[in-house]
TORVOMI-422676 format. One record per residue: residue in one letter; x, y, z of N, C-alpha, C in turn. Coordinates in steps of 0.02 Angstrom, whole numbers, plus 32768, in hexadecimal, padded with zeros to 4 digits. Layout:
<nodes>
AXYZXYZXYZ
...
</nodes>
This chain:
<nodes>
M0C46D7C2E8DF0C8ED7C8E8D60CA7D791E8A7
E0CD1D7A5E8770CEBD776E8460D19D743E867
F0D11D703E8550D3BD6CFE8710D80D6D2E851
V0DB4D6D2E87A0DF9D6D3E8620E19D691E877
P0E2BD666E8480E4AD626E85A0E8BD630E87F
A0E9DD600E8A80EDBD603E8CE0F17D601E89E
T0F4BD625E8B10F88D626E8890FA3D5E0E87D
S0F9FD5B6E8B10FB9D572E8AA0F96D54CE873
R0F55D55AE8690F2FD538E8340F43D553E7EF
L0F51D592E7EA0F67D5AEE7AA0FABD592E797
L0FD8D58DE7C7101AD570E7BA1014D527E7A6
A0FE9D503E7C80FDFD4BCE7B80FC2D4B5E772
A0F94D4E0E75F0F78D4DDE71C0FADD4EAE6E7
N0FD9D519E6F4100FD527E6C41040D4EDE6BF
R104ED4CDE6F7107AD491E6F4105AD45BE6CA
A101AD450E6D40FF7D41DE6AE0FF5D42FE664
A0FEBD46FE6550FEAD485E60F102ED47BE5EE
A1064D48AE61310A7D481E5F610B4D437E5E7
A109FD40BE61310A8D3C4E607107FD3AEE5CA
F1043D3C7E5C31018D3B6E58A1038D3CFE549
Y104FD40EE548106DD42AE50C10ACD402E4F8
A10D6D3F1E52A1113D3CCE51B1104D388E4FE
A10CFD367E51610BDD324E4FD10A3D327E4B6
Q1088D361E4A1106DD368E45E10A3D371E429
L10DFD382E43F1114D393E40F1122D35BE3DE
R1121D31DE3F61132D2E5E3C910FBD2D8E395
H10C0D2F7E39F1089D2EBE3701084D321E33A
V10ADD355E33F10A5D38FE31110E7D39BE2ED
P10F0D380E2B1112FD388E28C1142D3D0E280
A1110D3FCE2761120D442E2681142D463E2A4
A1130D44FE2E0114FD46BE31C1197D452E322
R11A2D412E31611E6D3F8E3191212D418E2E3
R11F3D424E2A91219D444E273122CD48BE287
Y11FFD4AFE2A7120FD4F3E2BE124BD4F2E2ED
L124CD4C4E31D1284D4C0E34C12C5D4B1E326
R12C0D483E2F612FCD471E2CF1315D4ACE2A6
E12E7D4D1E28712FBD509E25D1317D543E286
R1309D544E2C61324D578E2F31362D560E317
G1378D524E30813B6D50AE32613AED4F4E36E
I1370D4E8E3841364D4D9E3CB133DD498E3D4
E1343D46AE3A4131ED42BE3A91331D405E3E8
A1370D40DE3FE1387D3E9E43A1363D400E479
A1340D439E476131BD450E4B112E0D424E4C1
A12C6D400E490128DD3D3E49C12A0D39FE4D0
G1276D398E5021283D368E53812B3D381E56D
S12CCD3BEE56612FAD3DAE59812D4D405E5C9
W12F9D425E5F712D7D44FE62912B9D48EE60B
W12C8D49EE5CC12A5D4D5E5AB125CD4C3E59F
Q124DD483E596120AD467E58E11E0D48AE557
P11FCD490E51A11D1D4A9E4E51199D478E4D5
G1164D490E4B9112CD465E4A71105D484E46E
V10CAD46CE464109FD487E42F1057D487E447
A1036D4BFE4390FEED4C3E4450FCAD4AAE406
P0FA3D475E40B0F82D459E3CF0F54D48BE3AE
G0F41D47CE3700F17D4A9E34A0ECDD4A5E35B
G0EB7D474E3810E70D46FE3930E5AD4A7E3C2
W0E1AD4B0E3C80E00D4E6E3F00E05D4D9E43B
T0DFFD49AE4500DF8D48DE4980E25D454E4B0
A0E5DD448E48E0E87D40FE4A10EA1D417E4E8
L0EBCD452E4F80ED6D45DE53C0E9DD460E56E
L0E68D483E55D0E2FD488E58A0E15D442E59D
D0E0DD417E56C0DF4D3D4E57A0E24D3ADE5A7
R0E64D3B4E59A0E95D390E5C30E94D3A7E60B
L0E94D3E9E6150E9BD403E65A0E5AD3FDE681
T0E21D403E6600DE3D3F7E6850DDED3ADE698
G0DFAD382E66D0DFCD33BE67F0E28D32DE6BB
L0E57D35AE6C70E83D353E7020E66D375E740
G0E2BD393E7390E09D3B0E7730E0ED3FBE77A
F0E2BD41DE7490E2DD467E74C0DEBD483E734
T0DD6D4B9E7540D96D4D8E7430D9FD50CE70D
S0D68D51FE6EE0D6AD553E6BB0D84D595E6D8
A0D6FD5A5E7150D85D5E3E7350DD1D5E2E73E
E0DEDD5A9E7520E35D5A4E75C0E5BD5ACE71A
L0E42D58EE6E50E64D591E6A50E5FD5D6E686
L0E27D5F7E6900E20D63DE6790E50D66AE69F
A0E52D661E6E10E7ED68BE70A0EC7D680E6FB
A0EDAD644E6E40F1FD635E6D30F30D64DE68D
G0EFFD664E6670F0CD67AE6220F16D642E5F1
L0F01D605E6030F0AD5CBE5D80ED0D5C3E5A7
V0E97D5DEE5B80E5ED5DDE58B0E3FD623E58A
R0E13D62EE55A0DEFD66EE5560DA9D660E53A
R0D80D692E53C0D3DD68BE51F0D3DD6A4E4D7
S0D1FD67EE4AB0D19D692E4660CE2D6C7E460
R0CD8D6DFE4230CA3D712E4190C5ED6F6E429
T0C56D6B5E4260C15D697E4360C0ED686E480
G0C44D693E4A60C42D684E4EE0C5CD640E500
R0C6ED619E4CE0C89D5D6E4D90CD1D5D9E4F1
L0CE4D5ADE51E0D2AD5AAE5340D54D586E4FF
I0D8DD5A6E4EE0DBCD587E4BF0E03D591E4D9
D0E32D569E4BF0E78D570E4D30E93D5B5E4BE
Y0EBBD5D3E4E90ED8D614E4D90F0FD60DE4A4
L0F3AD5DCE4AB0F6FD5CFE47B0F5CD593E450
R0F5ED59BE40F0F4ED564E3E10F7ED566E3A6
Q0F93D52CE3900FBFD524E3550FFDD551E35D
R101ED547E395105BD56EE3A3108FD543E3C6
V10CED54FE3B51104D536E3E01104D561E41F
V1107D540E4591102D566E497113FD558E4C4
F1150D58BE4EB1187D587E51A116ED5A0E55E
P1177D57AE5931161D591E5D5118BD5CBE5EF
I116AD5F8E612118BD631E6321187D626E67E
H11BFD62FE6A011C4D621E6E711CDD661E711
D11B7D65DE74F11C6D694E77E1208D685E7A1
P1220D6B3E7CB1262D6A8E7EB1265D669E816
R122CD64FE82C122CD611E854122AD5D2E829
G1226D5DBE7E81224D5A1E7BB11DED58AE7A9
N11AAD5ADE7C01166D59BE7AF1155D5B1E768
I1130D588E7441118D59CE70210DDD5CAE70A
I10E4D607E6EF10B0D63AE6F9108DD64DE6B8
G10A8D635E67F1089D646E63F10AFD626E607
F109DD639E5C910BCD61BE58E10C5D651E558
T10F6D646E52F10FDD66DE4F210F8D63DE4B8
G10D0D650E48610C2D622E44F10D0D641E40B
R10F0D619E3DF1101D62FE39B10D2D60DE36A
D10B2D634E33F107FD61BE312109BD5E8E2E1
L1075D5B2E2D61086D57FE2A41054D57FE26A
S101ED5A5E2700FE8D5A0E23E0FF9D5C6E1FF
G101ED5FDE206102DD626E1CC0FF3D652E1B6
R0FBED654E1DC0F85D67EE1CA0F97D6C8E1D0
A0F7FD6F0E1A20F8FD737E1A20F73D75BE1DF
D0F3CD741E1FB0F1DD762E2340F37D74AE277
A0F67D71BE2750F82D700E2B40FC2D725E2C6
P0FC5D741E3031004D761E317103CD72EE318
K1078D744E30210B0D715E2FF10C1D6FAE343
Y10BFD726E37610CDD711E3BA1092D724E3E6
L1082D6FAE415104AD707E443105DD6EEE488
N1054D719E4B91065D707E4FE1026D6FFE528
T102CD6DAE55E0FF5D6D6E58F0FDED71DE5A0
P0F9DD728E5A50F86D76BE5B90F98D779E602
T0F92D7B6E6160FA0D7C9E65B0F72D7A4E68B
T0F8FD786E6BE0F69D763E6F20F83D77AE736
T0F68D75DE76A0F82D76FE7AD0FC8D755E7B9
I0FDFD725E7911023D70AE79A1052D71BE761
Y1038D737E72A1062D745E6F01057D78CE6D7
H108ED7B2E6D51090D7F5E6B810CCD7F6E689
K10C0D7FCE64810F7D7F3E61A112DD829E621
G111AD863E63C114CD897E6461179D88AE681
E116DD853E6A61196D843E6E011B8D800E6DA
A11ADD7DCE6A311C7D798E69B1200D797E668
L1232D76DE6751269D762E647126ED718E639
F1261D705E5FB1265D6BEE5EA12ACD6A4E5F2
G12B2D66BE61512F1D648E61B131BD65AE657
L130CD691E67A1338D6A7E6B0133AD674E6E9
S1300D663E7051300D638E7401317D5F1E72E
L1308D5DAE6F1131FD597E6DD136BD593E6DF
Q138CD5C5E6C313D5D5C3E6C013F5D5CDE704
L13D7D5F8E72D13F1D601E77013EBD5C0E799
A13B4D59CE78D13AAD55DE7B213DCD527E79C
H13F4D52AE75F141FD4F6E7441469D509E742
R147AD545E75514C1D558E75314E5D53BE78F
R1526D536E789154FD51DE7C01551D550E7F9
R1542D539E834153BD567E86D157CD589E87F
R15B4D568E87315F5D585E8871616D5ABE84E
D15F2D5B7E819160ED5DBE7E01617D625E7F3
R1654D63CE7F41663D681E8091676D6ADE7CD
R166DD694E791167DD6BDE757164DD6F8E753
P1664D730E7371635D768E72D15FCD755E6FF
I15C3D776E7091586D766E6E41579D79BE6AE
R1569D783E673154FD7AEE63E150AD795E62B
V14D9D7C1E62F1495D7B0E61B1489D7C8E5D4
F1475D79AE5A91461D7ACE5651415D7B2E563
V13FCD7ECE55013B5D7F6E54713A4D7EFE4FD
V137BD7BDE4EC1368D7B1E4A7131DD7BBE49F
E1305D7B5E46212C0D7C8E455128DD78FE45A
G12A4D750E4551274D719E456128FD6DBE478
A1262D6AEE48A1275D671E4AF12A4D646E486
A1297D63DE44512C3D614E41C1309D631E41A
D130FD673E4191350D694E4181375D688E45A
A1351D68AE4921370D67EE4D3138CD637E4D6
I1366D606E4BF137ED5C1E4C013B9D5B9E490
A13B6D5DBE45713EDD5D7E427142DD5F2E445
V1429D62CE4661465D649E485147ED61CE4BD
H1451D5FEE4E21467D5CFE516148ED595E4F9
R147AD57DE4BF14A0D548E49D14E6D560E48A
M14ECD5A0E479152DD5BBE465155ED5C1E49F
V1545D5D0E4DB1571D5E8E510158AD5B1E53F
H1575D573E5351584D540E56715CED532E56E
Q15F6D543E53A163DD537E53E1664D577E54C
H1643D5AFE5551665D5EEE5631680D5EDE5AA
V16BFD602E5B316DED5F6E5F416ECD636E61C
S16F0D670E5FC1705D6ABE62116CDD6CDE647
E168ED6C2E6311654D6E1E652161CD6ADE656
Q15EED6BAE68515AED697E6831580D6BFE655
L1569D6A1E620153DD6C4E5F114F6D6AAE5F9
L14C9D6D6E60B1483D6C3E6191455D6E6E5E7
P143DD6C3E5B3140ED6E2E58513C6D6E0E5A0
V13A4D718E59D135FD71CE5B21338D741E57B
A12F7D733E57712CED750E5421297D77AE560
L1289D7B2E53E124ED7DAE54E1210D7B4E536
C11DBD7BCE559119DD797E54A116DD7C2E523
G1181D7D4E4E61155D7FAE4BB114AD841E4D0
I117DD85FE4F01175D8A3E50911BAD8C4E50C
V11BBD905E51111FBD929E515121AD91EE55A
L125BD92DE55F127DD928E59F125FD95AE5D0
T1255D944E60E1235D96FE6411260D972E680
E124FD9A2E6AA1270D9A7E6EB1265D968E714
H122BD949E70C121DD90AE7301250D8D5E71E
H1262D8D1E6DD1294D8A1E6C712D7D8AFE6E9
L12ECD8EEE6E9132CD8FFE708132BD8F1E753
R12F2D8FFE77312ECD8F1E7BA12F3D8A6E7C8
L12D5D87DE79D12DBD835E7A41323D81FE79C
L1347D83AE76C138DD828E76213B8D83EE79D
R13ACD87AE7B613D2D891E7F013C8D862E82B
K138BD84BE835137BD821E86E1399D7DBE866
T139AD7C0E82913AED77AE82013F8D771E810
I1416D7A1E7ED145DD799E7DB148AD7D0E7F5
G146CD805E8121495D83CE82B1495D877E7FC
P14A4D8B2E816149CD8EFE7EF14D6D902E7C1
T150ED8DEE7C51549D8F3E7A0155ED8C2E768
A1535D890E75A1544D863E7231543D889E6E1
S1565D86DE6B01563D88BE66D151FD87CE64D
L1503D8ADE62C14C2D8A6E60C14CBD8B3E5C2
S14BBD881E59914C5D887E5511483D87BE52D
L1471D8A9E5021435D8A2E4D9144AD884E497
L142DD84CE486143CD829E44813FFD830E41B
L1404D85EE3EC13CAD873E3C513CCD857E37E
D1391D848E364138CD82FE32013A7D862E2EE
G13C2D848E2B613DED874E28413AAD890E255
D1378D8B3E2701347D8D5E246133CD91BE262
D1312D942E2401309D988E25612EED98CE29C
A12BFD95FE2AD12A2D960E2F012D8D951E325
G1302D920E3161337D90FE3451369D947E34C
R137AD968E31413ACD99DE3171391D9DBE33B
D134FD9E5E3391332DA1FE35A1321DA13E3A3
A1318D9D4E3B712FDD9C5E3F91328D9E1E431
F136BD9D8E42C1394D9EAE4661393DA35E472
E1388DA5FE43F1386DAA7E44A134BDAB9E476
R1313DA96E46D12D9DAA4E49712E5DA8EE4DF
W1312DA5DE4E8131FDA42E52A1358DA64E54F
L137DDA90E52C13B9DAADE54B13ACDAD2E58C
P1377DAFBE591136BDB1CE5D21364DAEAE60B
L1343DAB2E5FE133CDA7EE632137FDA5BE63F
L13A4DA4CE60B13E3DA28E6121416DA51E639
R140FDA92E639143FDABCE6601438DAB0E6AA
T1400DA91E6C013F8DA84E707141BDA44E71C
W1435DA1DE6EC1458D9DFE6FC149FD9F0E712
A14B5D9D6E74C14F6D9E9E7681531D9C9E744
G1526D98EE726155CD96BE7041564D981E6BC
P1594D963E698159ED974E6511561D961E627
V1552D98AE5F5151BD97CE5C71537D97CE580
D152CD945E55D1543D93EE5181509D92FE4EA
I1514D93CE4AA14E3D92DE4761504D903E441
A14E2D8CFE42A14FAD8A9E3F114C2D8A8E3BD
T14CCD8CCE386149DD8CBE34F14B7D89AE31C
L1491D867E30D14A7D831E2E214A4D845E298
P14C3D81EE26D14C0D82EE2251479D834E20C
D1470D85AE1D6142ED867E1BB1406D827E1B2
G13C7D829E1CB1399D7F1E1C213AAD7B4E1EA
T13D4D7BBE21E13EBD781E24513D3D787E28C
D13C0D74EE2AA13B3D74CE2F113DFD714E30F
P13E3D70FE3511411D6DEE36F1404D697E35A
A13C5D683E35413B7D63EE34013D0D630E2F9
E13C9D660E2CC13E2D657E289142DD650E288
L1450D674E2B31498D66CE2B914AAD625E2CB
L1484D608E2F91493D5C5E3111487D591E2DA
V1457D59EE2AE144AD571E2761482D574E243
R149CD5B0E23814CED5BAE2031515D5A9E219
H1522D5AAE25B1566D5A2E2731568D570E2AC
S15A3D55AE2BD15ACD532E2F9159DD55DE336
P158CD53FE36F1580D568E3AB15BBD595E3BC
E15F8D57CE3B41633D5A5E3C41639D5E1E395
E162ED5D5E3541634D60CE32415FBD63EE32D
A15BFD625E33B1586D652E3461593D67FE383
L15AFD662E3B815BED68AE3F315F5D6BDE3E4
R1626D6AAE3BC165BD6D9E3AA163ED715E385
I160FD709E35715EFD73FE33215C9D76EE362
V15A6D750E3921580D778E3C315AFD7A2E3ED
L15E3D784E4081610D7A9E4341636D7E0E40E
N1648D7D2E3D0166BD804E3A8163DD83FE396
A15FCD833E39715CCD868E38615BED896E3C1
L15D3D883E3FD15C4D8ACE43815E9D8EFE436
R15C5D923E44615E3D966E44B15C4D989E486
P15EBD9B2E4AB15CED9DAE4E11593DA03E4C7
A1560DA0BE4F11521DA28E4DB152ADA6DE4BD
Q1552DA98E4DC1558DADCE4C2157EDADFE480
L15ACDAB1E47415CDDAAFE433159CDA9BE3FD
A1571DA6AE40C153EDA56E3DC150DDA90E3D0
R14FDDAB3E40514CFDAECE3FF14EEDB22E3D3
L152EDB30E3DE1550DB64E3B71551DB51E36D
D155FDB12E35F155FDAFCE319151BDB08E2F8
R14E6DAFAE31D14A3DB03E3011495DB4DE2F4
I14AADB78E32314A1DBC0E31A14C6DBD8E2DC
L1504DBC1E2D5152CDBD5E29B150FDBBAE25A
D14F2DB7FE25D14D0DB64E2211499DB94E20B
R1473DBADE23A143CDBDAE2291455DC1DE210
L148DDC34E22C14AADC74E21714C8DC70E1D1
A14DBDC33E1BB14FADC29E1791535DC58E171
P156CDC4BE19715A5DC79E19615C0DC8AE151
G15BDDC5AE12315D7DC67E0E015B2DC9DE0BB
A1575DCABE0D0154DDCDEE0AF154FDD22E0D3
L1574DD26E1091577DD63E13115B1DD8FE11A
D15A6DDD0E11D15DDDE00E11315F6DE14E157
L1627DDEFE16F163FDDFBE1B3166BDE39E1B8
G1676DE5AE1801698DE9AE183166BDED3E19A
E1629DEC6E19915F9DEF8E1AF15F1DEF5E1FB
P15FADF2DE21E15F4DF2CE26715B0DF13E27F
E157ADF27E25B1538DF12E2711530DEC6E26C
T154EDEA9E239154ADE60E231156FDE3DE26A
R15AADE57E27A15D0DE38E2B015AADE3CE2F2
V158ADE74E2FF1564DE7BE33D152CDE47E33F
R150BDE3EE30614D6DE0CE30314F1DDC6E311
V152CDDB6E2F8154ADD75E304155CDD6EE34D
W157CDDA1E36B158FDD9CE3B21552DD91E3DE
R151CDDB5E3CE14E0DDADE3F714C2DD67E3F1
A14C9DD49E3B614AEDD06E3AB14D5DCD0E3CF
I1519DCD8E3D11542DCA1E3EB1556DCAAE434
T1550DCE7E44E1567DCF3E4931543DCC9E4C8
P1501DCBAE4C214E1DC90E4F51504DC4DE4FF
C1523DC31E4CB1547DBF1E4D41582DBFAE504
F15A5DC32E4FD15DFDC40E52815C7DC4FE56F
R1590DC74E5741576DC87E5B6155DDC4AE5DD
D153EDC1BE5B91521DBE1E5DA1554DBABE5EC
D158EDBABE5CC15C2DB7AE5DC1607DB9AE5D7
P1617DBC6E6061657DBEAE6031694DBBCE607
T168BDB7FE62316C5DB52E62816DCDB3AE5E3
R16B2DB40E5B116C4DB2AE56E16D0DB66E540
G16E0DB9FE55D16EADBDCE535171DDBD4E4FE
A1755DBB3E50D178ADBACE4DB1773DB80E4A1
D1751DB48E4B11738DB1CE47C1703DB3FE451
L16D7DB64E47216A4DB88E44D16C2DBBDE420
A16F4DBE0E4391715DC13E4111739DBF4E3D5
D175ADBBCE3DF177BDB99E3A81749DB86E371
L170FDB6BE38716DCDB57E35716C2DB94E331
A16B1DBC9E3561696DC05E33516CADC23E305
S1709DC24E319173DDC3FE2EE1742DC18E2AD
A1741DBD6E2B31747DBACE277170ADBB3E24A
R16CFDBB5E2671692DBB9E23E1688DBFEE21F
L169EDC32E2431694DC77E22A16CEDC8FE1FF
G1706DC6CE2031741DC82E1DE175EDCC2E1F9
L1758DCCBE23B1772DD07E25C17AADCF4E28B
P17D9DD22E298180EDD14E2C917EFDD05E30D
L1810DCD9E33217F7DCC6E37417F0DD02E3A1
G181FDD30E39D181CDD6DE3C717DFDD97E3B9
D17CADD9AE379178FDDC1E3681751DDA2E388
V174DDD5EE3861714DD3CE3A41712DD49E3EF
M174ADD41E410174BDD4BE4591739DD93E46B
T1754DDC2E4461744DE08E45416FADE17E44A
G16DFDDFDE4131698DE0AE405166BDDEDE43B
V167BDDAFE4511651DD8FE4841658DDB2E4C7
V1696DDC4E4DA16A1DDE6E519167DDE29E51B
N1680DE4EE4E4165EDE8EE4E21612DE85E4E7
E15F8DE4FE4C815B0DE43E4CB159ADE2FE511
I15C3DE05E53315B3DDF2E57815B4DE2EE5A6
A15E6DE59E59B15ECDE95E5C515B3DEC5E5BA
</nodes>
């Protein structure tokens, strides 16, 4: 029977690894420069505990075995791996790293951003699946912020879901002076949004908080939320989408603007999910190229846009206004077409 190290030893190994990575930060100018260029240099030495995995093959391995951790424990924690020759080497090397925590605040893994610039190196790399870490169930930053928020804060909660750890820290820097809501930025760990993520949010913050997806201003970001819409419909609270300007992500906003101005840009970009979905559908239909005087064309348009109305009937008036403006049709025609299609 294969030996499985105790969970407590895996958690201890991750704690020791985080401390080692954090201590290396002052020795690697490229890592400090990355934090500065992302507008999050102040995170160094804070409870976010960013660090750097050195470029050597066994720097972490040597440190942790010196502290008494066994090879089996380090393999099971995903901190080291076997090379093609069978030799043990560090799993993360030459990367800025950010610890990932479970709901109890334990460090269960890491997400690392490449510093080498090698063409064969993935830009982002996460701890592999272990008995304590499953990237489809983890949200970077959630437990840290819950642990540090004011216990008597009764303001409504809005969760911002972003794509990377640096973006989550950047948004956190933006929101500290926001007064009307508690804004909690969390990052996906190199994977799409899953039901496990929503289950974790329901359990930790409640099922009716506002959920906002803050997506990068590129094609991948603009397309991502459409793939997630069936899942997002299971969320009981409001769901909004903020697609940032072309080629922009939250950390870049923080570099270019003050935290207050960056947050204003983010909040102004928020739109209810079905309105954003309708806009995307109309973009693909290219209304300006349609002959809407043709009955067959109108039927095709009604069939394309009606799911937005069906999935969020409470926003029917707003959806109809948007469709009317984009299609250049009277509001009554839009309502009639959609109602007939639903019927």
